[in-house]
N, C-alpha and C positions, 0 to 999 in steps of 0.2 A: 559553500555558503560563507566562506571567509570574508567576502566582500559585501555580503548582504547587510543592509541596515535593519536594526530591530528597534521598534518603538511600541509603546503601550497605547492601545486605543480603547474606546468604550466597549467594543465588541470582542476584543481579544488582543492578540499580538500581531503586529505587522512585520513580516519577515520578507525582505527583498521586494516590497511592493504588494505582497499578498497577505491578506488578513487571515490568521489562523485563530479560529474561535476557541472558546473554552473547551468544547468537546472535540477539538482538533480536526475541524473541517476547514477546507479551503475551497471556495467557489462551489460549495455543496458536496464536495467529495471528502470522505473520511480519510484521515491519515493517522490512525491510532495503532497501527500494527508494529511499528518499530523497524520495518524493513520495506524497501522499495517493492520487492516482488509481492509481498503480502498486501501492501497498499493497492497494488494493481488488481489483485484478486478481489479486493473490497469494492471494485467498481461494479460488481453485482451486489446490490443491497438486499438485506433480509433473505439471505440464502436459506432455502428450505422453509421459508416463511412468506413466500410470495415471489422471490427472485426478481427484483426490480433492476432492469438494465440501466446503468448510468452512462454507458457509452454507446448510444444507439446510432450515432453517426460520426462523420469526420470532425465536425466542429467540437463535439464533446471530447473526442480523443485528443485533439490539439489542446483544448483547455486543460485537460488532465495532465498532459505532458508539461505544460507551462507551470501549473501550480505545484507539480511534483518536483520542479527544479530541473527538468530534463530539457535538452534542446528541442525546439519545435520541429516536427517533421517537415521537410522542405518539399517532398514530393506530393503529388495529388493522391489523396487517400481514396482509392477506388473501393467498391464493395468487396473485391477480392482481398485487398490489403487489410481492410477493416476486419474481414472474416479471419484473416491470419492472426491479427492481434487478439481477437476473441478466442481463437483456438489456443494460443499460447496461454492466455489467462485461465482458461478452463483446465488446461493441462496442469498448470501450477496449482489450481484449486484442488484437483483430484490428488496430486502428490502431497499437498499439505493435509488433505483429509485423511489420506492413508497414514501419514506420519502421526497424526493425532489419534487415529483409531488403532494404530499398531498393526495395520494390514499391509499386504504386499503392494509395492509401488508399481503401478501399471507401466509396462514396458513401452507402450505406444506413447505415453505422456513423457517418459524420460527421453524418448527419441525426439519428440516435439521441442522440448526445452533445449536439447543438445543442438538441434538444427538451427534454432533461433540464436543460440550463443555463438555459432560459427561466423555470423555476419560481422563485418568490421564495425566496431562501436565508434562513436564520435571521440575524437582525440582532445583531451584537455589542453588548453593553451597557457602560456606563461603570462601572468598578470603584469601590468605596467610597473609594479613595484619590484619586479624581479624575484619575488619570493613565493608568491601564491599561484596556485593553478586555478584557472577559471574555465568553466565549460564553454564550448563553442556555441554560437547562437542557434545553429540549425544542423540538422542531420537527416539522413534518410530515415524513414520509419523503421526499416530493418535494423539500422544502427541503434535506434532508441530501444527497440525490442531486445537487441543483443545485450544492452546494459541490464535490462530487467532479468533476462534469462541468466546472465552471468551472476547477478546478485542472488538468484535462486540457487545456483550451483554452489556459491560460496556459503549460503545459509545451510543447505542440506548436507554439506560436507564439513562444516566448521564447528566451532565450540558450542554453538547454540542449536545444533542439529536436533537435540532431544528436548529443546525448550520451546518448541512450537505448541501453542495452546489455542483453544477455542474459547471465546468469551462465554461465561456461564449465564449471563443475563438472558432472561426469557425472550426478549425481543431483539437480541443481537446475535449475529452469526459471524463476527469478525474473528479471524485468526490473528494472533500476535506472538511476539517473541518475549518470553518471560525471562527478564534479566534480574529478577529478585534473587537475593542470596539463597533463600531456602527453596526457590523454584516452586512456589505455591500460589502465584498470582491467579486470581479467578476471573478478573475482568480486564477488558482491553485497556481501559483507563479508569482511575478512580473518579476523575472529573466528569465522566459521562455515566457509564453503566454502574460503577461502584457507588456513586452517590445515590443513584436511583434505587439500587438494591438496598442500600442502608436505610433510605427513607421509607421504602416499602416495609422493611422489617420493623422499623420503629412504629409505623402506623398499625401493624398487626398487634404489636405489644401494647399500644395505647389507642384503642378504638375511638376514643373521643377526640383525638388530635386531628387538626385540620391544617 
């Protein structure tokens, strides 16, 4: 993101041509998790509350890759390849779910993540200034998924491995990385779920407030 421009707009912040709204959405996709792999998991909205698929087809997957700052998949996304992307996402969900719940990590899901990580990821290129690394414009879908899988491996084995949380808002199901010093964050972001929870609590204490 070193070469991305950032400007303020009425609807939010424009980063590299994509508007990120106050609740950290881009093109309708939430980016509130703090990690690429968990943002990918969030492409099923309202998990356990309806499970709305945000990546039903190749076009939506390409859009998500673009707004996530990833290279655009250059190959034709067949139903089989789309299914593979979904399978990786659901493996990541179950692993994050197990981490949050303190249960055993499913071996089959670990194998799915490891298999995806073995593909060759897209190689960053040297920027024209000679100092910055810039992502390549396109990659195979397998390469893009390798970036996501490797991010998950880095998260699950790194310093924030025990800081994966689930938002406690009643209508949110997002996982996020808690980087607060005490490790006691309850919401994916204050600007979305935190503000709604605070407003709801205030209305309970002040029934006459509208």
